[in-house]
C-alpha atoms as one frame of an Amber mdcrd trajectory, in Angstrom:
protein
   8.032  21.807   0.363   6.192  18.504   0.532   3.336  17.807   2.944   2.022
  14.334   3.710  -1.225  13.325   5.433  -1.798   9.809   6.764  -5.157   8.036
   7.050  -4.021   4.608   8.221  -0.856   2.575   8.821   0.660   1.460   5.520
   0.900  -2.256   4.760   3.231  -3.651   3.320  26.534   5.258 -20.023  26.647
   5.431 -23.248  23.001   5.179 -24.102  20.449   6.518 -26.573  18.814   9.825
 -25.684  15.006   9.953 -25.723  13.217  13.288 -26.107   9.844  12.616 -24.553
   6.346  13.963 -24.326   3.987  12.901 -21.545   3.017   9.220 -21.753   2.554
   6.363 -19.315   2.264   3.436 -21.734  -0.468   0.830 -21.366  -3.400   2.995
 -20.340  -6.659   1.787 -21.782 -10.286   1.596 -20.844 -11.032  -1.246 -18.463
 -13.330  -3.150 -20.821 -10.316  -3.790 -23.071  -8.719  -6.099 -20.501 -11.294
  -6.878 -17.788 -14.562  -8.616 -18.711 -15.944  -7.696 -15.272 -15.590  -3.956
 -15.960 -18.631  -1.732 -15.712 -18.851   2.045 -15.614 -20.101   3.334 -12.273
 -22.479   6.209 -11.582 -22.094   6.032  -7.799 -19.236   5.845  -5.278 -18.778
   2.168  -4.326 -18.542   1.465  -0.606 -15.278   0.291   0.949 -13.084   3.305
   0.230 -12.715   6.672   1.951 -13.245  10.368   1.335  -9.786  11.949   1.065
 -11.058  15.511   1.205  -9.209  18.367  -0.472  -5.660  18.316  -1.870  -3.327
  21.222  -2.519  -0.255  20.773  -4.670   2.572  18.794  -3.028   0.309  16.893
  -0.653   0.006  13.119  -0.225  -2.582  10.810   1.295  -3.217   7.065   1.273
  -5.646   4.365   2.350  -5.291   0.608   2.909  -8.288  -1.472   1.807  -9.060
  -4.933   0.434 -10.869  -6.574  -2.460 -12.647  -9.712  -1.207 -14.576 -10.952
  -4.278 -14.614 -10.654  -8.061 -17.514  -8.192  -7.791 -15.976  -6.025  -5.067
 -15.073  -2.436  -5.972 -13.890   0.333  -3.635 -14.661   3.999  -4.244 -12.641
   7.033  -3.130 -13.470  10.722  -3.446 -11.165  13.729  -3.520 -11.060  17.325
  -4.693  -8.276  19.562  -6.010  -7.874  23.209  -5.033  -6.066  24.101  -8.261
  -5.157  22.554 -11.598  -2.476  19.965 -10.826  -0.706  16.826 -11.987  -1.771
  13.798  -9.943  -0.063  10.413  -9.456  -2.345   7.603  -8.254  -0.611   4.334
  -7.308  -2.198   1.021  -6.308   0.143  -1.584  -4.796  -0.771  -5.000  -3.425
   1.037  -7.151  -0.898  -0.872 -10.320  -1.823  -2.462 -12.026  -4.801  -4.574
  -9.052  -5.886  -3.971  -7.880  -9.468  -5.440  -4.372  -9.095  -6.954  -2.022
 -11.630  -7.822   1.622 -11.010 -10.233   3.970 -12.775 -10.578   7.742 -12.479
 -13.869   9.626 -12.934 -14.953  13.218 -12.593 -17.239  14.016  -9.680 -20.107
  13.681 -12.174 -18.953  10.114 -13.066 -17.506  10.863 -16.463 -14.812   8.232
 -17.073 -11.395   9.848 -17.589  -8.665   7.188 -17.556  -7.868   3.750 -16.169
  -4.876   1.469 -15.697  -4.135  -2.163 -14.948  -0.403  -2.966 -15.149   1.242
   0.441 -15.728   3.340   0.232 -12.556   5.950  -2.313 -11.437   4.760  -5.911
 -11.659   0.981  -6.140 -11.692   0.500  -2.807  -9.927  -1.575   0.044 -11.347
  -0.629   3.714 -11.754  -2.233   6.807 -13.254  -0.403  10.076 -13.884  -2.620
  12.777 -15.338  -3.241  16.519 -15.325  -6.557  17.491 -13.723  -8.524  20.706
 -13.376  -9.579  22.004  -9.965 -12.709  20.136  -8.868 -13.977  16.830  -7.500
 -13.044  13.312  -8.630 -13.860   9.648  -7.923 -11.341   6.790  -7.928 -12.535
   3.177  -8.227 -10.282   0.180  -7.461 -10.983  -3.491  -8.146  -9.277  -6.775
  -8.983  -8.741  -8.333 -12.393 -10.732 -11.543 -12.725 -11.155 -13.224  -9.335
  -7.940 -11.866  -7.803  -8.364 -10.733  -4.197  -6.324  -9.228  -1.373  -5.182
  -6.123   0.474  -3.851  -3.053  -1.311  -2.601   0.487  -0.695  -3.939   3.422
  -2.687  -1.550   6.401  -2.662  -2.212   9.849  -4.110   0.616  12.330  -4.721
  -0.318  15.769  -6.072   2.300  17.765  -7.965   2.450  21.002  -9.905   1.987
  21.694 -13.595   5.055  21.967 -15.796   7.451  19.094 -16.361   6.136  15.911
 -17.966   5.420  12.230 -17.420   8.412  10.175 -18.590   6.406   6.957 -18.108
   8.191   3.634 -17.606  11.973   4.068 -17.822  14.097   1.414 -19.515  17.491
   0.326 -18.204  20.641   1.750 -19.862  18.818   4.765 -21.295  19.228   8.523
 -20.908  15.950  10.461 -20.750  15.962  14.196 -21.442  13.511  17.084 -21.372
  14.958  20.311 -22.773  11.860  22.453 -22.200  12.088  23.276 -18.495  11.583
  26.881 -17.401  11.429  28.512 -13.962   9.474  31.783 -13.888  10.276  32.750
 -10.277  11.001  31.096  -6.894   7.323  30.121  -6.482   7.361  28.161  -9.769
   7.938  24.396  -9.507   7.873  21.790 -12.304   6.905  18.168 -11.563   8.307
  15.229 -13.547   7.020  11.669 -13.091   8.532   8.285 -13.897   8.227   4.579
 -13.099  10.991   2.034 -12.485   9.995  -1.611 -12.921  13.027  -2.956 -11.040
  15.570  -1.802  -8.463  18.300   0.204 -10.185  20.675   3.163  -9.901  19.983
   6.472 -11.656  21.679   9.804 -12.260  19.469  12.906 -11.918  20.386  16.380
 -13.158  18.816  19.836 -13.537  21.159  21.644 -15.933  21.138  25.447 -16.321
  20.664  26.757 -19.895  19.737  30.446 -19.672  18.779  33.114 -17.161  20.158
  33.255 -13.647  18.689  30.990 -10.972  19.703  28.858  -7.996  18.242  25.475
  -8.961  17.251  22.634  -6.630  15.615  19.212  -7.023  13.455  17.075  -4.763
  12.624  13.401  -5.407   9.443  11.989  -3.833   8.301   8.367  -4.029   4.747
   7.089  -4.547   4.243   6.971  -0.766   4.826  10.708  -0.417   8.249  10.211
   1.194  11.154  12.477   0.294  13.957  10.374  -1.184  16.304  13.256  -1.995
  16.569  17.042  -1.714  19.564  18.675  -3.347  20.340  22.408  -3.356  24.068
  22.884  -4.081  25.901  26.013  -2.986  25.739  29.057  -5.197  24.424  28.624
  -8.724  25.825  25.120  -9.228  23.596  22.644 -11.062  21.885  20.075  -8.803
  23.279  16.721  -9.969  23.237  13.359  -8.185  24.926  10.200  -9.502  24.375
   6.518  -8.770  21.277   7.048  -6.641  19.901   3.605  -5.764  16.121   3.447
  -6.179  13.643   0.631  -5.671  10.979  -0.311  -8.204   8.087   2.141  -7.986
   6.635   5.455  -9.114   8.417   8.760  -8.490   7.936  12.529  -8.751  10.951
  14.768  -9.415  10.326  18.431  -8.538  12.545  21.088 -10.144  12.575  24.545
  -8.561  14.804  27.538  -7.790  15.608  29.368  -4.586  16.198  32.597  -6.499
  16.001  33.901 -10.053  14.470  32.542 -13.243  15.522  30.847 -16.484  15.506
  27.701 -18.606  16.984  24.292 -17.829  17.307  20.694 -19.019  16.279  17.647
 -16.971  18.234  14.423 -17.419  17.471  10.981 -15.943  20.125   8.384 -16.738
  18.975   4.855 -15.845  21.848   2.424 -15.213
């Protein structure tokens, strides 16, 4: 299901139930936290052109910020309306921020510390078209970083940052046919174990789940025999950003997604 494209070598139970709508907390325009912020109307040098993404594709680039004024620009385009996860991780002293613009340089959304530690992450639904990503460092922070882009489908939601000892639930999942896939996104700020479940509610379908990390790597694919619900318990995950894809081999119907963080 999932295709990955590489540009360069990568560096580097009892609990309350939350019924969630899409939200990755902490997003704000850059000027709110970075006095060096300035809107751009050009693609800064130092990045790459990613080209065109279809759903369930991944690409990444390793670059560096070498001064307080340095900004790197990246371009990409989407074939169809999709949900996109953009992650910026640093192996050094860089405290990265990331901004997303349309191809016409209309500012859409930015993030500073939405991921684990000081890392940045954006999860957002985008129309088909062209976009510009700009990465820089807060203050005078400098260093190498990896920019990863994971493109998922519509449907599902963004659970945001998941707290320990909490059960997260979405009761609105629906599979129309075997070509329909719903993408759910979440962030873990520390290493922990989780339970994942896609629970049948109505209809008649053979459900399956796939978990993909921010680097486009498949962590888990589970398609139990027959019409059994795909459920995994005590899955050990590292801190990072993830996409959970819910689908069906046959049939259609409604389901519930549960993520239980230990």
